[in-house]
C-alpha positions as a LaTeX table, in Angstrom:
\begin{tabular}{lrrr}
\hline
Residue & $x$ (\AA) & $y$ (\AA) & $z$ (\AA) \\
\hline
Met1 & $-22.16$ & $-73.23$ & $-40.37$ \\
Arg2 & $-18.33$ & $-72.20$ & $-40.82$ \\
Arg3 & $-19.27$ & $-68.57$ & $-40.44$ \\
Arg4 & $-20.83$ & $-69.37$ & $-37.07$ \\
Val5 & $-17.69$ & $-71.20$ & $-35.81$ \\
Trp6 & $-15.52$ & $-68.14$ & $-36.81$ \\
Ala7 & $-17.99$ & $-65.71$ & $-35.36$ \\
Gly8 & $-18.10$ & $-67.69$ & $-32.17$ \\
Ala9 & $-14.29$ & $-67.91$ & $-31.96$ \\
Ala10 & $-13.93$ & $-64.37$ & $-32.74$ \\
Ala11 & $-16.30$ & $-63.51$ & $-29.94$ \\
Thr12 & $-14.40$ & $-65.72$ & $-27.47$ \\
Ile13 & $-11.18$ & $-63.95$ & $-28.37$ \\
Phe14 & $-12.87$ & $-60.51$ & $-28.04$ \\
Leu15 & $-14.39$ & $-61.28$ & $-24.76$ \\
Ala16 & $-11.11$ & $-62.85$ & $-23.43$ \\
Leu17 & $-9.10$ & $-59.73$ & $-24.50$ \\
Pro18 & $-10.71$ & $-57.28$ & $-22.14$ \\
Leu19 & $-10.22$ & $-59.76$ & $-19.31$ \\
Ser20 & $-6.51$ & $-60.08$ & $-20.11$ \\
Ala21 & $-6.27$ & $-56.38$ & $-20.54$ \\
Gln22 & $-7.87$ & $-55.96$ & $-17.08$ \\
Glu23 & $-5.48$ & $-58.46$ & $-15.49$ \\
Met24 & $-2.50$ & $-56.91$ & $-16.99$ \\
His25 & $-3.81$ & $-53.45$ & $-15.87$ \\
Gly26 & $-4.33$ & $-54.78$ & $-12.43$ \\
Glu27 & $-0.87$ & $-56.38$ & $-12.23$ \\
His28 & 0.58 & $-53.05$ & $-13.33$ \\
Glu29 & $-1.39$ & $-51.30$ & $-10.64$ \\
Arg30 & $-0.30$ & $-53.82$ & $-7.95$ \\
Arg31 & 3.33 & $-53.51$ & $-9.25$ \\
Gly32 & 2.84 & $-49.62$ & $-9.32$ \\
Glu33 & 1.51 & $-49.70$ & $-5.71$ \\
His34 & 4.40 & $-51.82$ & $-4.37$ \\
Glu35 & 6.94 & $-49.60$ & $-6.16$ \\
Gly36 & 5.16 & $-46.48$ & $-4.80$ \\
Gln37 & 5.25 & $-48.12$ & $-1.16$ \\
Met38 & 8.94 & $-48.83$ & $-1.61$ \\
Met39 & 9.63 & $-45.27$ & $-2.89$ \\
Met40 & 7.63 & $-43.85$ & 0.21 \\
Gly41 & 9.45 & $-46.16$ & 2.49 \\
Met42 & 12.88 & $-45.11$ & 1.03 \\
Ser43 & 11.76 & $-41.57$ & 1.15 \\
His44 & 10.84 & $-41.66$ & 4.71 \\
His45 & 14.08 & $-43.48$ & 5.35 \\
Glu46 & 16.00 & $-40.60$ & 3.88 \\
Glu47 & 14.03 & $-38.16$ & 5.88 \\
Gln48 & 14.89 & $-40.04$ & 9.12 \\
Ile49 & 18.56 & $-39.86$ & 8.08 \\
Gly50 & 18.31 & $-36.25$ & 7.52 \\
Asp51 & 16.69 & $-35.76$ & 10.87 \\
Phe52 & 19.52 & $-37.65$ & 12.49 \\
Glu53 & 21.95 & $-35.28$ & 10.68 \\
Ile54 & 20.18 & $-32.00$ & 11.88 \\
Met55 & 20.31 & $-33.42$ & 15.48 \\
Arg56 & 23.99 & $-34.06$ & 15.09 \\
Asp57 & 24.73 & $-30.62$ & 13.96 \\
Lys58 & 22.53 & $-29.13$ & 16.95 \\
Phe59 & 23.92 & $-31.41$ & 19.50 \\
Leu60 & 27.65 & $-30.60$ & 18.53 \\
Ala61 & 26.79 & $-26.94$ & 18.51 \\
Leu62 & 25.16 & $-26.98$ & 22.00 \\
Ala63 & 27.94 & $-29.24$ & 23.35 \\
Asp64 & 30.54 & $-26.85$ & 22.08 \\
Ala65 & 28.63 & $-23.68$ & 23.32 \\
Ile66 & 28.25 & $-24.82$ & 26.95 \\
Pro67 & 31.52 & $-24.15$ & 29.02 \\
Glu68 & 33.34 & $-27.01$ & 30.47 \\
Asp69 & 32.69 & $-25.66$ & 33.92 \\
Lys70 & 28.96 & $-26.15$ & 33.41 \\
Tyr71 & 29.24 & $-29.93$ & 32.40 \\
Asp72 & 28.50 & $-30.98$ & 35.77 \\
Trp73 & 25.71 & $-28.48$ & 36.29 \\
Val74 & 22.30 & $-30.18$ & 37.03 \\
Pro75 & 18.92 & $-28.38$ & 37.37 \\
Met76 & 17.96 & $-30.34$ & 40.35 \\
Glu77 & 18.76 & $-33.50$ & 42.27 \\
Gly78 & 18.28 & $-36.92$ & 40.60 \\
Val79 & 18.47 & $-35.63$ & 37.00 \\
Arg80 & 21.35 & $-35.92$ & 34.38 \\
Ser81 & 23.94 & $-33.36$ & 34.38 \\
Val82 & 25.16 & $-31.64$ & 31.14 \\
Arg83 & 27.97 & $-34.22$ & 30.74 \\
Glu84 & 25.55 & $-37.10$ & 31.21 \\
Val85 & 23.07 & $-35.82$ & 28.56 \\
Met86 & 25.96 & $-35.33$ & 26.01 \\
Gly87 & 27.38 & $-38.72$ & 27.00 \\
Leu88 & 24.05 & $-40.35$ & 26.62 \\
Met89 & 23.66 & $-38.94$ & 23.03 \\
Ala90 & 27.04 & $-40.46$ & 22.20 \\
Ala91 & 25.95 & $-43.85$ & 23.83 \\
Glu92 & 22.65 & $-43.73$ & 21.78 \\
Gly93 & 24.50 & $-42.94$ & 18.57 \\
Tyr94 & 26.52 & $-46.14$ & 19.05 \\
Ile95 & 23.95 & $-48.40$ & 20.76 \\
Phe96 & 20.78 & $-47.81$ & 19.21 \\
Pro97 & 21.87 & $-49.34$ & 15.67 \\
Thr98 & 22.27 & $-52.63$ & 17.63 \\
Leu99 & 18.47 & $-52.72$ & 17.74 \\
Trp100 & 18.25 & $-53.09$ & 14.12 \\
Gly101 & 21.18 & $-55.54$ & 13.86 \\
Val102 & 24.26 & $-53.46$ & 13.49 \\
Asp103 & 27.33 & $-54.18$ & 15.70 \\
Thr104 & 28.90 & $-51.39$ & 17.73 \\
Pro105 & 32.30 & $-50.18$ & 16.66 \\
Glu106 & 35.47 & $-51.70$ & 17.90 \\
Gly107 & 36.10 & $-50.42$ & 21.63 \\
Val108 & 32.57 & $-49.54$ & 22.15 \\
Ser109 & 30.43 & $-51.66$ & 24.59 \\
Ser110 & 26.70 & $-52.35$ & 23.87 \\
Asp111 & 26.22 & $-52.06$ & 27.46 \\
Trp112 & 24.49 & $-48.63$ & 28.30 \\
Gly113 & 25.79 & $-48.52$ & 31.97 \\
Ala114 & 29.62 & $-49.27$ & 30.72 \\
Glu115 & 29.25 & $-46.50$ & 28.03 \\
Met116 & 27.67 & $-43.79$ & 30.28 \\
Gln117 & 30.54 & $-44.61$ & 32.76 \\
Arg118 & 33.13 & $-44.21$ & 29.94 \\
Phe119 & 31.64 & $-40.93$ & 28.93 \\
Gly120 & 31.50 & $-39.70$ & 32.41 \\
Ala121 & 35.34 & $-39.73$ & 32.90 \\
Met122 & 35.73 & $-37.65$ & 29.51 \\
Ser123 & 36.59 & $-33.99$ & 29.16 \\
Lys124 & 34.31 & $-31.84$ & 27.19 \\
Ala125 & 36.44 & $-32.17$ & 24.10 \\
Glu126 & 36.58 & $-35.96$ & 24.13 \\
Ile127 & 32.78 & $-35.97$ & 24.60 \\
Ile128 & 32.25 & $-33.78$ & 21.66 \\
Thr129 & 34.55 & $-36.17$ & 19.69 \\
Glu130 & 32.94 & $-39.22$ & 20.76 \\
Met131 & 29.47 & $-37.82$ & 20.04 \\
Glu132 & 30.49 & $-36.71$ & 16.37 \\
Lys133 & 31.83 & $-40.26$ & 15.85 \\
Ala134 & 28.64 & $-41.81$ & 17.42 \\
Phe135 & 26.32 & $-39.70$ & 15.33 \\
Asp136 & 28.43 & $-40.57$ & 12.25 \\
His137 & 28.00 & $-44.31$ & 13.08 \\
Leu138 & 24.28 & $-43.87$ & 13.59 \\
Ile139 & 23.75 & $-42.11$ & 10.13 \\
Lys140 & 26.04 & $-44.32$ & 8.16 \\
Thr141 & 24.70 & $-47.61$ & 9.37 \\
Thr142 & 21.15 & $-46.18$ & 9.14 \\
Arg143 & 21.61 & $-45.13$ & 5.47 \\
Gly144 & 22.95 & $-48.61$ & 4.65 \\
Leu145 & 19.78 & $-50.40$ & 5.41 \\
Glu146 & 17.93 & $-51.92$ & 2.43 \\
His147 & 14.18 & $-51.71$ & 1.94 \\
Gln148 & 13.82 & $-55.46$ & 3.06 \\
Lys149 & 15.80 & $-54.82$ & 6.12 \\
Leu150 & 13.71 & $-51.71$ & 6.92 \\
Met151 & 10.60 & $-53.71$ & 6.67 \\
Ser152 & 11.82 & $-56.68$ & 8.85 \\
Thr153 & 10.91 & $-57.02$ & 12.54 \\
Ala154 & 12.86 & $-55.54$ & 15.38 \\
Asp155 & 12.61 & $-55.13$ & 19.13 \\
Trp156 & 12.30 & $-51.79$ & 20.98 \\
Phe157 & 12.88 & $-52.60$ & 24.48 \\
Gly158 & 10.41 & $-55.43$ & 24.53 \\
Thr159 & 7.91 & $-53.99$ & 21.95 \\
Glu160 & 8.05 & $-55.69$ & 18.47 \\
Met161 & 7.74 & $-53.57$ & 15.45 \\
Ser162 & 9.39 & $-53.01$ & 12.22 \\
Val163 & 12.99 & $-51.48$ & 11.94 \\
Val164 & 11.46 & $-48.20$ & 10.46 \\
Gly165 & 9.46 & $-47.97$ & 13.66 \\
Val166 & 12.42 & $-48.70$ & 15.91 \\
Ile167 & 14.40 & $-45.83$ & 13.97 \\
Gln168 & 11.48 & $-43.58$ & 14.53 \\
Arg169 & 11.43 & $-44.32$ & 18.24 \\
Ala170 & 15.19 & $-43.74$ & 18.53 \\
Ala171 & 14.86 & $-40.36$ & 16.79 \\
Gly172 & 11.95 & $-39.43$ & 19.04 \\
Asp173 & 13.99 & $-40.29$ & 22.09 \\
Met174 & 16.92 & $-38.35$ & 20.92 \\
His175 & 14.63 & $-35.31$ & 20.13 \\
Glu176 & 13.53 & $-35.35$ & 23.82 \\
His177 & 17.12 & $-35.07$ & 24.94 \\
Leu178 & 17.83 & $-32.40$ & 22.47 \\
Gly179 & 14.96 & $-30.32$ & 24.12 \\
Gln180 & 16.55 & $-31.31$ & 27.47 \\
Ala181 & 20.05 & $-29.94$ & 26.46 \\
Ile182 & 18.27 & $-26.71$ & 25.05 \\
Ala183 & 16.68 & $-26.17$ & 28.38 \\
Tyr184 & 19.91 & $-26.68$ & 30.21 \\
Ala185 & 21.72 & $-24.26$ & 27.98 \\
Arg186 & 18.99 & $-21.71$ & 28.39 \\
Met187 & 18.85 & $-21.96$ & 32.13 \\
Asn188 & 22.55 & $-21.06$ & 31.94 \\
Gln189 & 22.09 & $-18.14$ & 29.96 \\
Ile190 & 23.48 & $-19.92$ & 26.87 \\
Val191 & 21.58 & $-19.21$ & 23.61 \\
Pro192 & 21.81 & $-22.23$ & 21.19 \\
Pro193 & 23.84 & $-21.15$ & 18.38 \\
Trp194 & 21.37 & $-21.77$ & 15.57 \\
Ser195 & 18.62 & $-19.63$ & 17.35 \\
Gly196 & 18.28 & $-16.04$ & 18.69 \\
\hline
\end{tabular}
């Protein structure tokens, strides 16, 4: 009788062990998956920051390569001038981070129209200085975002999405204007400094 009790107890323990091991394995998998998602999220975040850094360098190189007497040039009526495109990039570098909860620096308005007017009155050298500051603000404040903040909800001009999504949309918009600036340069026989 005693042997049967011990055998029954041993069988119960034996059967319980694989279940506990499975549960532990499942917990490790879930934790590993979560950590993997965090690492992927952070890796993507670093890639976005790297993208902003490359754009900063290209915009600054183009802004410098285009002569000041071409800053008011437009390819046709109703589109932005070179000055306005470069000013817009400075405005976006300062204002886009407000979409994910970062204040503009002191002396910078969060109003697009006011910023565009401010940049419209600047010389080429002043615009380049402001553009560099604006990109540095964009990069620094984006780099400082924690994973939890990146996964939180933000608003992209009326569309709700994650902060990561808003940053991605902001980068996409800026790439569009980089293409515009490259086209403006080439139409004026100016070769972008990083290409042939």
